[in-house]
C-alpha positions as CSV (number, residue, x, y, z in Angstrom):
1,M,-11.7,-24.0,5.9
2,G,-15.5,-24.1,5.5
3,W,-18.6,-24.3,7.6
4,F,-17.5,-27.0,10.0
5,T,-14.1,-25.8,11.0
6,K,-12.6,-22.8,12.7
7,D,-12.3,-19.9,10.4
8,D,-8.8,-19.6,8.8
9,H,-8.5,-16.0,7.9
10,E,-4.8,-16.2,7.0
11,A,-5.4,-19.0,4.5
12,A,-8.4,-17.2,3.0
13,H,-6.5,-14.0,2.7
14,N,-3.6,-15.8,1.0
15,E,-5.9,-17.5,-1.4
16,G,-7.5,-14.2,-2.2
17,Q,-4.1,-12.6,-2.8
18,D,-3.1,-15.4,-5.2
19,D,-6.3,-15.1,-7.1
20,G,-6.1,-11.3,-7.2
21,A,-2.6,-11.4,-8.5
22,K,-3.7,-13.8,-11.3
23,A,-6.5,-11.5,-12.1
24,G,-4.3,-8.5,-12.2
25,A,-1.7,-10.2,-14.4
26,T,-4.2,-11.7,-16.9
27,G,-7.0,-9.1,-16.9
28,E,-9.5,-11.9,-16.2
29,S,-11.5,-12.5,-13.0
30,H,-10.2,-15.3,-10.9
31,Y,-12.6,-14.5,-8.0
32,T,-14.0,-17.4,-6.0
33,G,-17.2,-16.7,-4.2
34,M,-18.6,-18.3,-1.1
35,L,-20.8,-20.8,-2.9
36,F,-17.8,-22.4,-4.7
37,S,-15.2,-22.1,-2.0
38,G,-17.2,-23.2,1.0
39,R,-15.8,-20.3,3.1
40,S,-17.8,-18.7,5.8
41,W,-18.9,-15.1,5.5
42,E,-16.1,-14.0,7.8
43,E,-13.5,-15.9,5.8
44,Q,-14.9,-14.5,2.6
45,Q,-14.1,-11.0,3.9
46,S,-10.5,-11.9,4.4
47,Y,-10.4,-13.4,1.0
48,N,-11.9,-10.2,-0.5
49,Q,-9.2,-8.1,1.2
50,G,-6.5,-10.4,-0.1
51,Y,-8.0,-10.4,-3.6
52,E,-8.1,-6.6,-3.8
53,H,-4.5,-6.4,-2.4
54,G,-3.2,-9.0,-4.8
55,K,-5.0,-7.3,-7.7
56,S,-3.6,-3.9,-6.8
57,T,-0.1,-5.2,-6.8
58,T,-0.2,-6.5,-10.3
59,S,-2.5,-4.4,-12.3
60,D,-1.5,-1.1,-13.9
């Protein structure tokens, strides 16, 4: 993960899905942006997809 390694889209997507599921369950944002995660832009897109998917599976 991060700027100096190969992009890991699966891991980023899974992280996003976990955070999205938490957000959907609690109603609070658990979103982690690029600045705090150290993800590349491409990884962040995978995270965003996972986040939306995770959120949609838990929210009403």
